[in-house]
C-alpha positions as a LaTeX table, in Angstrom:
\begin{tabular}{lrrr}
\hline
Residue & $x$ (\AA) & $y$ (\AA) & $z$ (\AA) \\
\hline
Met1 & 79.25 & 102.77 & 107.58 \\
Pro2 & 80.30 & 105.62 & 109.73 \\
Ala3 & 80.24 & 106.55 & 113.55 \\
Ala4 & 78.25 & 109.28 & 113.50 \\
Ser5 & 80.44 & 111.55 & 116.16 \\
Ser6 & 83.46 & 111.03 & 113.23 \\
Val7 & 80.81 & 113.03 & 111.08 \\
Gln8 & 80.29 & 115.55 & 113.82 \\
Lys9 & 83.78 & 116.00 & 114.54 \\
Met10 & 84.52 & 116.63 & 110.61 \\
Lys11 & 81.81 & 119.07 & 110.64 \\
Ala12 & 83.66 & 120.88 & 113.88 \\
Leu13 & 86.77 & 121.30 & 112.13 \\
Ser14 & 84.62 & 122.33 & 109.32 \\
Leu15 & 83.45 & 124.96 & 110.94 \\
Arg16 & 87.37 & 126.53 & 111.01 \\
Thr17 & 88.21 & 125.55 & 106.86 \\
Pro18 & 85.78 & 124.25 & 104.11 \\
Val19 & 88.85 & 122.19 & 103.45 \\
Val20 & 89.93 & 119.58 & 106.53 \\
Arg21 & 94.12 & 118.05 & 106.36 \\
Ala22 & 94.17 & 114.69 & 107.27 \\
Ser23 & 96.70 & 115.00 & 109.52 \\
Asp24 & 94.26 & 117.97 & 111.43 \\
Ala25 & 91.11 & 114.69 & 111.25 \\
Val26 & 93.92 & 112.07 & 113.02 \\
Arg27 & 94.27 & 114.58 & 115.56 \\
Ala28 & 90.20 & 115.82 & 116.20 \\
Gly29 & 90.10 & 112.21 & 116.87 \\
Ile30 & 88.90 & 111.02 & 113.50 \\
Pro31 & 90.57 & 107.60 & 112.02 \\
Arg32 & 92.29 & 107.49 & 109.51 \\
Thr33 & 89.68 & 104.37 & 108.50 \\
Ser34 & 86.89 & 106.47 & 109.56 \\
Leu35 & 88.22 & 109.34 & 106.64 \\
Val36 & 87.96 & 105.85 & 104.35 \\
Arg37 & 84.37 & 105.29 & 105.20 \\
Leu38 & 83.05 & 108.66 & 105.16 \\
Thr39 & 84.44 & 110.00 & 101.81 \\
Glu40 & 83.00 & 106.39 & 101.06 \\
Ser41 & 80.00 & 106.84 & 102.24 \\
Gly42 & 79.51 & 110.14 & 100.55 \\
Ala43 & 79.24 & 111.88 & 103.09 \\
Val44 & 83.04 & 114.01 & 102.36 \\
Glu45 & 85.28 & 114.46 & 99.09 \\
Arg46 & 88.40 & 114.44 & 98.85 \\
Val47 & 89.60 & 117.26 & 97.12 \\
Gly48 & 93.86 & 116.17 & 97.07 \\
Arg49 & 96.13 & 114.63 & 99.03 \\
Gly50 & 95.00 & 114.38 & 102.28 \\
Leu51 & 92.49 & 116.93 & 101.38 \\
Tyr52 & 89.27 & 117.12 & 102.46 \\
Arg53 & 86.00 & 118.61 & 102.57 \\
Leu54 & 82.98 & 118.02 & 103.97 \\
Val55 & 80.01 & 117.22 & 100.72 \\
Asp56 & 77.31 & 119.50 & 102.09 \\
Gly57 & 79.24 & 121.93 & 103.78 \\
Glu58 & 79.63 & 125.63 & 102.72 \\
Gly59 & 81.54 & 125.95 & 99.13 \\
Tyr60 & 84.60 & 128.25 & 99.19 \\
Glu61 & 85.19 & 130.98 & 95.99 \\
His62 & 88.72 & 130.18 & 95.00 \\
Pro63 & 89.27 & 126.42 & 95.42 \\
Asp64 & 92.88 & 126.39 & 94.37 \\
Leu65 & 93.77 & 128.93 & 96.85 \\
Val66 & 92.12 & 127.49 & 99.55 \\
Glu67 & 93.64 & 124.19 & 98.99 \\
Ala68 & 97.26 & 125.49 & 98.74 \\
Ala69 & 96.81 & 127.42 & 101.34 \\
Val70 & 95.90 & 124.54 & 104.18 \\
Gln71 & 98.92 & 122.18 & 102.48 \\
Val72 & 101.65 & 125.76 & 102.96 \\
Pro73 & 100.04 & 127.18 & 106.04 \\
Lys74 & 103.00 & 129.79 & 105.75 \\
Gly75 & 102.89 & 129.99 & 101.88 \\
Val76 & 102.77 & 132.86 & 100.78 \\
Val77 & 100.96 & 133.63 & 97.34 \\
Val78 & 102.24 & 135.77 & 94.90 \\
Leu79 & 102.86 & 137.17 & 91.53 \\
Leu80 & 99.58 & 136.45 & 89.05 \\
Ser81 & 98.10 & 134.36 & 91.57 \\
Ala82 & 97.61 & 137.37 & 93.60 \\
Leu83 & 96.71 & 139.70 & 91.30 \\
Asn84 & 93.73 & 137.57 & 89.86 \\
Phe85 & 92.73 & 137.07 & 93.30 \\
His86 & 92.40 & 140.99 & 93.77 \\
Gly87 & 90.83 & 141.53 & 90.25 \\
Ile88 & 93.91 & 143.37 & 88.78 \\
Gly89 & 95.09 & 143.05 & 85.38 \\
Thr90 & 93.11 & 141.31 & 82.61 \\
\hline
\end{tabular}
């Protein structure tokens, strides 16, 4: 079972963003092995390559956009994705 401190650190990271990068978790003091154990125990869900979220955390409305924004922090959402996000068009 993963250490309670790893779960608490993951909860603290999840307050800023619903999806946490593995590299951010490691910088916060959560070893990669703990991420694996948290995933195996069901406390954390792997949503993409190097992306994790708390299972009991708050959901988010646009999961693809959130995950893309976390993977590419300085990226820009354009064209169809931006129109869809703002509800413009058909």
